[in-house]
C-alpha positions, 0 to 999 in steps of 0.5 A: 568782894570788889574792894578786895579785888581793887586792893589786890590790883593796886598791890600788883601795880605797885610791885611792878613799878618797884621791879622796873628800876631793877631792869634798868641796871642791865646795860649791854656792851657795844657791838662791832668794835673795830680799830682802823688805821687812818694814817701816820700815828692815827687810828679810828675807833668805831662801835655800834649800840647794842641792838638788844639794848632796851630803850629805857629813858636814859642817855647812853654814853661810852667809856673808852680805855686805851691800854697800849702803847700808853694808858688813857681813858675818856668818855664820849657820847659818840660811837666813834673816836679818833686817836692820835698816838704812836703805833709802832708798838701796836694799839689796843683799847676797850669800850663799855656802855655807861649811863647815869641813873638816880645819881649812880653810874651804871656800866656794861661789860667791856669789849676790846680790840687790838691793832698788831704792831708792825713786824721788825727785828728788835733794836733795828729801828731808828733812835734819838729822833729830833725835829725842828721847824723854821719859818721863812717868808716869801715875797709879799703880794703887791697890788697897786700901792697896797702891800698884801699880807706876807705868806710864810713857809715852814721847813722841817729838819729831822735827825736820828741815829741807826739802831744798835742792832741795825745791819750795815746795809740798813737805809731809813726813810722819813715821812711826816703827817700834819692834819690830813696831809702826808709827805715823804722826805726827799733830801737826806744827809748820810753818816759814815756808813752812807745811811740816811740819818737826817732829813730836810724838807724846805717847804711843808704843809705845817702851819706855824700857828697851828695846834695839831700834833706833828706825826713823824714816821721813820721806817727802813729797809735791809736785805738782811732783816726786817727793820722796825719802824718808829713813830713819834709825835711833836707839839709845834710849840716845842720844836718851833725854832723862832727866828732872831729879831730883825733890824736891830739898832742902838744909839747913844744920846746923852747918858742914855742908850736907845735900842730898837728892833723889829719882830722876827719873821713869823706868822705871829703878830708883833704883840705875840713876842717876848724879848731878852736884851743883852748889853755888854760894856766892853770897858769893864766886861759888865753884862746887863740882861733885861726881859721886855714885851715891846720892841724897844729898850732904853738903858743908862750909860756910864761914862765913856764906853763901848757897848755890844747889844744883842736881842733874842725872842720867843712866842709869848704864852698869851698866843700859844704854849711857851716854846723855844727861844731864838738864837741871839741876833748879830751884835750891834755896837754903840759908843766909844771906849777911847777919848777923842784925839783933841782931848788927849792933845789938850791934856798934854798941852795943858800939862806942858804949859803948867810945867813951863810956868812953874820953871820960869817962876822958879828962875825969877825968884832965884835971880831976884831973891824974891822968895826971901823978900816975900817970905822972910825967915822967922828967927827960931826961939832959943833953946833951953838946952845948954848944949854948947861947945866951949872953946877957951883960948888963953892968951897971956901977956908977960909984960903987962901981966894981964890975962886975956880969956876968950870964951866962944859959945856955939849953939848947936841947935839954932846955929847962933854964935855968941861971943863973950870976952872977959878982960 
């Protein structure tokens, strides 16, 4: 009897163990899921673990899915998450509980929340928003004989166009956010209808070496209708207008052209720049383009010529993602495409001297017949061609009865005259 009871008890325990894993498949969704506006193009997603979730020995995580304005998804172990994303078209997202167990992913049902888009008439928002940042430097701090680090200032320029459906009395206003700082533009440029279409902020809180997104917001006002706002995110490396290199110099030494410059005004150190060198030969219009990673370049010159040199820069991919190139530096010139004055006069004098000597030599030879004495003529060989002119003169003497025949032979080719008399 006792052994039978033990067998039944063991079977019940085994059955209970087999049923435990089935209960672990039941994951409950998070609760109190909310979306909170935290600033320009920034929201906070927050939720709580379901209090009815049984404390199984598994690590609970959460899977977040963004639906709009653009789809995205990610996993997190936290119960809150910040999103940097444009909000002018609204925002919606969902979250669920997930857990890994026995090599399988378990998931709960979804819970969702939504942030409504701000009001505004369609087609009234600003369009074609573009922005550029520029770095300038302030006076370096000097303590005794020591010059401290320079401080850099980043300015922001943005431009846009009025929406196609915007009324004539619309007026736009720009704000930007970098990190936790939000600032409104105070200096605007206007179009022909006196509408704000550009903005310049000479001193911002943007860090030129930073990696955070720059959020720009443009809203508007009108007495006729509600204006839709516009949000846009910019990566700093994509809008940072690098300054041209400074103090460009060029010098020709022998057959080499030596070019040197200094790094642009920037918070990035000297080793963080790539350069392009453009050399133009003014004599033949030939262009030479070279990419270098140092602040100097040596080229070979070709003869007498004048060279125009320019350099531009960009931040190297070693220090950040590739971005914009700077404008070309102001051109500097080296060499000369004209001969020295003394060289031209020397050539003229040499030519005149040679001409005079040749003329004098000709006169001397003509007067003293030196040419014939130095180079006597060589008799030409007799021609085998018997092409002669024959002139026959007959002279008769009546008294003596003697007939005189004179035959003259004139050789045409050799101009040699042969006279033969027969008596």
